[in-house]
C-alpha positions in Angstrom: -20.0 -143.2 -169.7 -17.3 -141.6 -167.7 -13.6 -141.7 -168.2 -10.6 -139.6 -168.8 -10.5 -137.8 -172.1 -7.3 -138.1 -174.2 -6.1 -136.7 -177.5 -6.3 -138.5 -180.8 -2.6 -139.1 -180.8 -2.6 -140.7 -177.4 -5.8 -142.7 -178.3 -4.1 -143.9 -181.4 -1.0 -145.1 -179.5 -3.2 -146.9 -176.9 -5.2 -148.7 -179.6 -2.2 -149.5 -181.8 -3.3 -147.6 -184.8 -2.2 -144.4 -186.6 -3.6 -141.0 -185.7 -5.0 -140.9 -189.2 -7.0 -144.0 -188.4 -8.7 -142.2 -185.5 -9.6 -139.3 -187.8 -10.9 -141.7 -190.4 -13.1 -143.4 -187.8 -14.5 -140.0 -186.8 -15.1 -139.2 -190.5 -16.9 -142.6 -191.0 -19.0 -142.1 -187.9 -17.4 -145.0 -186.0 -16.0 -142.7 -183.3 -17.3 -139.4 -181.9 -15.2 -136.9 -180.0 -16.2 -136.6 -176.3 -14.8 -133.1 -175.9 -12.3 -130.5 -177.0 -9.3 -128.8 -175.5 -8.5 -125.8 -177.7 -8.4 -127.1 -181.2 -7.7 -130.7 -180.2 -10.6 -133.3 -180.2 -10.6 -135.5 -177.1 -11.8 -139.1 -176.9 -12.8 -141.6 -174.3 -10.4 -144.5 -174.4 -13.2 -147.0 -174.1 -14.9 -145.5 -177.2 -11.6 -145.8 -179.1 -11.3 -149.5 -178.1 -14.9 -150.1 -179.1 -14.3 -148.5 -182.6 -11.1 -150.6 -183.0 -13.0 -153.8 -182.2 -15.8 -152.8 -184.6 -13.2 -152.0 -187.3 -11.4 -155.3 -186.8 -14.7 -157.2 -186.9 -15.6 -155.5 -190.2 -12.3 -156.3 -191.8 -12.5 -160.0 -190.7 -16.1 -160.3 -192.0 -15.3 -158.6 -195.3 -12.9 -161.2 -196.5 -9.7 -159.3 -195.6 -6.5 -161.2 -195.0 -6.4 -160.8 -191.2 -5.4 -164.1 -189.7 -4.8 -165.7 -193.0 -1.3 -166.5 -194.4 -0.3 -164.3 -197.3 2.4 -164.9 -199.9 5.7 -163.1 -199.0 6.5 -160.1 -201.0 9.6 -160.6 -203.2 12.6 -158.3 -202.4 13.1 -155.3 -204.6 16.2 -155.2 -206.7 
């Protein structure tokens, strides 16, 4: 696979997740860094999107609330 390498912060922004989510995917083995620039880990955007799709599928199959209506949270006093 070829593609531009981007930082975790940029990858998170492109995938619509928090940078902590990118780090968690790495920790869980769902995403692997493709390189380094100094101390920063770099990722291929297509790998990030694949990890996001896999995570979304896992949440949907595990009985999460994605796509299902939930009761509104009452306002705090």
